[in-house]
C-alpha positions as CSV (number, residue, x, y, z in Angstrom):
1,M,-3.7,12.7,29.2
2,N,-1.2,10.2,30.6
3,M,-3.0,7.2,30.1
4,R,-0.8,4.9,31.9
5,L,-1.2,7.0,35.2
6,L,-4.9,6.9,34.7
7,E,-4.5,2.9,34.6
8,E,-2.5,2.9,38.0
9,A,-5.4,5.3,39.3
10,I,-7.9,3.1,38.4
11,L,-5.8,-0.1,40.1
12,M,-5.3,2.0,43.4
13,G,-9.1,2.4,43.4
14,M,-9.0,6.4,42.9
15,I,-10.7,6.6,39.2
16,P,-13.9,4.7,38.4
17,K,-13.3,2.6,34.7
18,T,-15.7,4.1,33.0
19,V,-13.8,7.7,32.9
20,V,-10.7,6.6,32.2
21,D,-13.2,4.0,29.6
22,N,-14.8,7.5,28.2
23,L,-11.6,9.1,27.9
24,K,-10.0,6.1,25.8
25,H,-12.6,6.8,22.7
26,R,-12.7,10.4,23.2
27,R,-15.8,11.0,25.3
28,C,-16.3,13.2,28.3
29,P,-15.4,11.3,31.1
30,F,-19.1,13.0,32.7
31,C,-21.8,12.4,30.6
32,G,-20.5,10.1,27.8
33,K,-21.1,12.2,24.7
34,S,-18.7,12.1,22.0
35,T,-16.1,14.8,21.9
36,K,-14.1,13.7,18.5
37,N,-15.8,16.8,16.4
38,F,-16.4,19.4,19.2
39,T,-15.6,22.7,19.9
40,F,-15.0,25.0,22.7
41,K,-16.2,28.5,23.3
42,D,-12.2,29.5,23.9
43,K,-9.3,28.6,24.8
44,L,-9.8,28.6,28.2
45,S,-12.3,25.3,27.5
46,E,-10.0,23.7,25.3
47,R,-7.0,23.7,27.6
48,E,-9.9,22.5,30.6
49,F,-10.2,19.7,27.7
50,L,-7.2,18.9,27.4
51,I,-6.9,18.5,31.7
52,S,-9.9,17.1,31.8
53,G,-11.8,15.7,28.7
54,M,-14.7,16.7,29.7
55,C,-17.1,18.5,27.0
56,Q,-18.0,22.1,26.7
57,E,-21.4,21.7,28.3
58,C,-20.2,19.7,31.4
59,Q,-17.3,22.4,31.9
60,D,-20.0,25.0,31.0
61,N,-22.5,23.0,33.9
62,I,-19.3,22.6,36.3
63,F,-18.0,26.1,36.1
64,N,-21.1,28.0,36.0
65,E,-22.8,26.6,39.6
66,K,-19.4,27.5,41.0
67,N,-19.8,30.7,39.9
68,E,-23.0,31.1,41.8
């Protein structure tokens, strides 16, 4: 994740500061749980983590709702 771009987005009011703080401290931006030793159920989930920083539980909650 490009932290410089995230910080610029905060300044522009596009992303809440708490989201970036969570990402900087290796926590899920949605629930705040630590992602330091997290495991993912598949490669797609790992890839999503690299993009969004979301833990597996939040990914399941968000993406399963869209599929129902």
